[in-house]
C-alpha positions as CSV (number, residue, x, y, z in Angstrom):
1,M,-44.3,-32.9,-14.4
2,S,-44.3,-34.9,-11.2
3,T,-44.2,-33.3,-7.7
4,A,-40.7,-34.7,-7.1
5,A,-39.4,-33.3,-10.3
6,A,-41.1,-29.9,-9.7
7,R,-39.5,-29.6,-6.2
8,K,-36.7,-27.1,-6.0
9,P,-33.2,-28.5,-5.2
10,G,-32.8,-26.2,-2.2
11,E,-36.0,-27.5,-0.5
12,G,-34.5,-30.8,0.5
13,R,-31.4,-29.1,2.0
14,L,-33.6,-26.7,3.9
15,G,-35.7,-29.5,5.3
16,W,-32.6,-31.4,6.5
17,A,-31.2,-28.2,8.0
18,L,-34.4,-27.6,10.0
19,L,-34.4,-31.2,11.2
20,R,-30.8,-30.8,12.4
21,I,-31.7,-27.6,14.2
22,C,-34.7,-29.2,15.9
23,S,-32.6,-32.2,16.9
24,I,-29.9,-30.0,18.4
25,A,-32.6,-28.0,20.3
26,V,-34.1,-31.1,21.7
27,Y,-30.7,-32.4,22.9
28,V,-29.8,-29.0,24.4
29,F,-33.2,-29.0,26.2
30,M,-32.6,-32.5,27.6
31,F,-28.9,-32.3,28.6
32,A,-28.4,-28.6,29.5
33,P,-29.9,-29.0,33.0
34,I,-27.6,-31.9,33.7
35,V,-24.5,-30.0,32.7
36,V,-25.7,-27.0,34.8
37,V,-26.1,-29.2,37.9
38,I,-22.7,-30.8,37.5
39,L,-21.0,-27.4,37.0
40,L,-22.7,-25.8,40.0
41,A,-21.6,-28.7,42.2
42,F,-18.1,-27.4,41.9
43,N,-19.0,-23.8,42.5
44,S,-17.2,-22.3,45.5
45,S,-20.1,-20.0,46.2
46,R,-23.3,-20.9,48.1
47,S,-25.4,-18.8,45.7
48,G,-25.7,-21.7,43.2
49,A,-25.9,-19.4,40.2
50,F,-23.8,-18.3,37.3
51,P,-21.3,-16.9,36.9
52,M,-19.3,-19.3,39.1
53,E,-17.0,-17.6,41.6
54,G,-14.4,-20.4,41.7
55,F,-13.7,-24.1,41.7
56,S,-14.2,-26.1,44.9
57,L,-14.8,-29.6,46.1
58,Q,-16.1,-28.5,49.5
59,W,-19.8,-29.4,48.8
60,F,-18.9,-33.0,48.1
61,G,-17.1,-33.1,51.4
62,K,-20.0,-31.7,53.3
63,L,-22.3,-34.0,51.3
64,F,-20.6,-37.2,52.6
65,A,-20.3,-35.7,56.1
66,N,-24.1,-35.5,56.3
67,Q,-25.2,-38.8,57.9
68,S,-28.7,-38.6,56.6
69,I,-27.4,-38.5,53.0
70,V,-25.0,-41.3,53.7
71,D,-27.9,-43.4,55.1
72,A,-29.9,-42.6,52.0
73,F,-27.1,-43.8,49.8
74,K,-26.8,-47.0,51.7
75,T,-30.6,-47.6,51.5
76,S,-30.5,-46.9,47.7
77,L,-27.6,-49.2,47.1
78,I,-29.0,-52.1,49.2
79,L,-32.4,-51.6,47.5
80,A,-31.0,-51.5,44.0
81,A,-28.8,-54.5,44.5
82,T,-31.4,-56.7,46.2
83,S,-34.3,-55.8,43.9
84,G,-32.0,-56.2,40.8
85,A,-30.9,-59.6,42.0
86,L,-34.5,-60.7,42.7
87,A,-35.8,-59.3,39.3
88,T,-32.9,-61.1,37.6
89,I,-33.5,-64.5,39.2
90,I,-37.3,-64.4,38.5
91,G,-36.8,-62.8,35.1
92,V,-34.4,-65.5,33.9
93,M,-36.8,-68.3,35.0
94,A,-39.7,-66.5,33.3
95,A,-37.8,-65.9,30.1
96,L,-36.7,-69.6,29.9
97,A,-40.3,-70.7,30.4
98,L,-41.7,-68.3,27.8
99,V,-39.1,-69.0,25.1
100,R,-38.3,-72.7,25.6
101,Y,-41.7,-74.2,26.6
102,S,-45.3,-74.2,25.4
103,F,-48.1,-74.2,28.0
104,T,-51.6,-72.9,28.5
105,G,-51.9,-69.2,29.2
106,K,-48.4,-68.4,27.9
107,E,-49.6,-65.3,26.1
108,G,-51.5,-64.1,29.2
109,I,-48.4,-64.5,31.4
110,Q,-46.3,-62.5,28.8
111,T,-48.9,-59.7,28.9
112,F,-49.1,-59.8,32.7
113,L,-45.3,-59.5,33.0
114,S,-45.3,-56.5,30.6
115,L,-47.9,-54.5,32.6
116,P,-45.4,-52.5,34.6
117,L,-44.1,-51.2,31.2
118,L,-47.5,-50.2,30.1
119,M,-48.8,-48.5,33.2
120,P,-47.5,-45.2,34.6
121,E,-45.5,-45.5,37.8
122,V,-48.1,-43.3,39.6
123,V,-50.8,-45.8,38.9
124,M,-48.6,-48.7,40.0
125,G,-47.7,-46.9,43.2
126,V,-51.3,-46.1,44.1
127,A,-52.5,-49.6,43.2
128,L,-50.0,-51.3,45.4
129,L,-50.6,-48.8,48.2
130,M,-54.4,-49.5,48.1
131,F,-53.8,-53.2,48.0
132,L,-51.6,-53.0,51.1
133,K,-54.3,-51.0,52.8
134,F,-56.8,-53.6,51.9
135,L,-54.6,-56.3,53.5
136,S,-54.0,-54.0,56.5
137,M,-50.2,-54.1,55.8
138,P,-48.1,-51.1,56.8
139,R,-45.5,-49.7,54.4
140,S,-42.0,-51.1,55.0
141,F,-38.7,-51.8,53.4
142,A,-40.0,-55.2,52.3
143,V,-42.9,-53.5,50.5
144,L,-40.5,-51.1,48.8
145,L,-38.3,-54.0,47.7
146,L,-41.3,-55.9,46.3
147,G,-42.4,-52.8,44.4
148,H,-39.0,-52.1,42.9
149,T,-38.7,-55.8,41.9
150,V,-42.0,-55.7,40.1
151,L,-41.1,-52.5,38.2
152,S,-37.7,-53.9,37.1
153,L,-38.8,-57.4,36.2
154,P,-40.2,-56.8,32.7
155,Y,-36.9,-55.2,31.6
156,V,-34.9,-58.3,32.7
157,V,-37.4,-60.6,31.0
158,L,-37.2,-58.7,27.7
159,V,-33.4,-58.6,27.7
160,V,-33.0,-62.3,28.5
161,Q,-35.7,-63.3,26.1
162,A,-33.9,-61.5,23.3
163,R,-30.8,-63.5,24.1
164,L,-32.6,-66.8,24.3
165,V,-34.4,-66.3,21.0
166,G,-31.1,-65.8,19.2
167,L,-29.6,-68.9,21.0
168,R,-30.2,-72.1,19.1
169,A,-31.9,-74.9,21.1
170,S,-29.6,-77.4,19.5
171,Y,-26.9,-76.7,22.1
172,E,-29.2,-77.7,24.9
173,E,-30.5,-80.7,22.9
174,A,-26.9,-81.9,22.4
175,A,-26.3,-81.8,26.1
176,W,-29.5,-83.8,26.7
177,S,-28.4,-86.4,24.2
178,L,-25.1,-86.8,26.0
179,G,-26.9,-87.6,29.2
180,A,-27.1,-84.3,31.0
181,N,-30.4,-83.6,32.8
182,R,-32.1,-80.2,32.5
183,I,-30.5,-78.7,35.6
184,Q,-27.0,-79.7,34.5
185,T,-27.8,-78.3,31.0
186,F,-28.9,-75.0,32.4
187,F,-25.9,-74.4,34.6
188,E,-23.2,-75.8,32.2
189,V,-24.6,-74.8,28.8
190,T,-27.5,-72.3,28.9
191,L,-26.3,-70.1,31.8
192,P,-22.8,-69.4,30.3
193,L,-24.4,-68.5,27.0
194,I,-26.9,-66.1,28.3
195,S,-24.7,-64.6,31.0
196,P,-24.1,-61.3,29.0
197,A,-27.9,-60.7,29.0
198,I,-28.2,-61.6,32.7
199,V,-25.5,-59.1,33.6
200,G,-27.1,-56.4,31.4
201,G,-30.5,-57.1,32.8
202,F,-29.3,-56.9,36.4
203,L,-27.5,-53.6,35.9
204,F,-30.5,-52.2,34.0
205,A,-32.8,-53.3,36.9
206,A,-30.5,-51.9,39.5
207,T,-30.2,-48.6,37.7
208,L,-34.0,-48.3,37.5
209,S,-34.4,-49.0,41.2
210,F,-31.6,-46.5,42.1
211,D,-33.3,-43.7,40.1
212,N,-36.9,-44.4,41.0
213,I,-38.8,-41.7,42.9
214,T,-42.4,-41.6,41.8
215,A,-43.4,-45.1,43.0
216,T,-41.0,-44.9,46.0
217,L,-42.8,-42.0,47.5
218,F,-45.9,-44.1,47.7
219,W,-44.3,-47.3,49.1
220,K,-41.6,-46.1,51.6
221,K,-42.4,-45.8,55.2
222,P,-41.6,-42.6,57.2
223,G,-38.0,-42.6,58.2
224,I,-36.7,-44.5,55.1
225,E,-35.1,-42.3,52.5
226,T,-33.5,-43.2,49.2
227,V,-31.3,-40.8,47.3
228,P,-34.0,-39.5,45.0
229,T,-36.5,-39.0,47.8
230,K,-33.8,-37.3,49.8
231,I,-33.1,-34.8,47.0
232,F,-36.9,-34.2,46.8
233,A,-37.1,-33.6,50.5
234,M,-34.1,-31.2,50.4
235,L,-35.7,-29.2,47.6
236,R,-38.7,-28.4,49.7
237,T,-36.7,-26.0,51.8
238,S,-34.1,-24.5,49.5
239,I,-31.7,-25.3,46.7
240,S,-28.4,-25.6,48.4
241,P,-25.0,-26.5,46.9
242,E,-25.2,-29.9,48.6
243,I,-28.2,-30.7,46.4
244,N,-26.1,-29.9,43.2
245,A,-23.3,-32.2,44.5
246,L,-25.8,-35.0,45.3
247,G,-27.4,-34.6,41.9
248,A,-23.9,-34.8,40.2
249,V,-23.1,-38.0,42.1
250,M,-26.5,-39.5,41.1
251,I,-25.9,-38.5,37.4
252,V,-22.4,-40.1,37.4
253,I,-23.7,-43.4,39.0
254,T,-26.7,-43.5,36.6
255,I,-24.4,-43.1,33.6
256,L,-21.6,-45.4,34.8
257,L,-23.8,-48.4,35.6
258,P,-25.1,-48.9,32.0
259,L,-21.6,-48.2,30.6
260,I,-20.1,-50.8,32.9
261,G,-22.9,-53.2,32.0
262,G,-22.4,-52.7,28.2
263,Y,-18.6,-53.2,28.6
264,M,-19.1,-56.4,30.6
265,V,-21.6,-57.7,28.1
266,R,-19.2,-57.1,25.2
267,R,-16.3,-58.7,27.0
268,F,-18.4,-61.8,27.9
269,A,-19.7,-62.0,24.4
270,K,-16.2,-62.0,23.0
271,A,-15.0,-64.6,25.5
272,R,-17.8,-66.9,24.4
């Protein structure tokens, strides 16, 4: 009798039940802290512990009345939008070159662009910091912008590449045969067709920049704070209700950006 035939009918159900329990435990472990932070952000007490004493929005009011936190939000938004835009522009050009053209060193460039995905952010942060020290360059917002662009670039390249691979080159060839040059073909044919991937790549890059803390701690100069580094600095003293409110706002923004990106991508795809 084979092993499969000798196996008891209940063993398969037991295995699936254990798998479900393990999966639920993993999800609870991952998302329970997020739920706790959001709930405590509406706690009327300063204790920041359960059971909650009441529902209140006062901590959000105090949060946005804090000028240092508002400045951190402005810095994070500017940094995310600018680095996302730069990563998108460079990523689109790189993806077009890698998909549509053949040239010497193509595989090496593809590997080089993927390095930020393969290396830990701590290694990237230390490497850039040591390189700047070698060049005798001080840490600044420009360095922070450069670092975030480098970290976000591979994601944009991969997203746009996936769209270009599924896009037949015959559309571009038809435009060329009708007299359009390569620039006209890109703006009138290729760009509209890959716009969903561009929007998705930009929002992905902006979200990564807005959430980043590990590499940011190495690259920012004293006096510049992003929202994640501001939370980290506030946690050094104590866990106040304002931190829970700030964390809740961060969670909402981090969730909303990909959802908005996915919605826009689907709408653009249907419109095409």
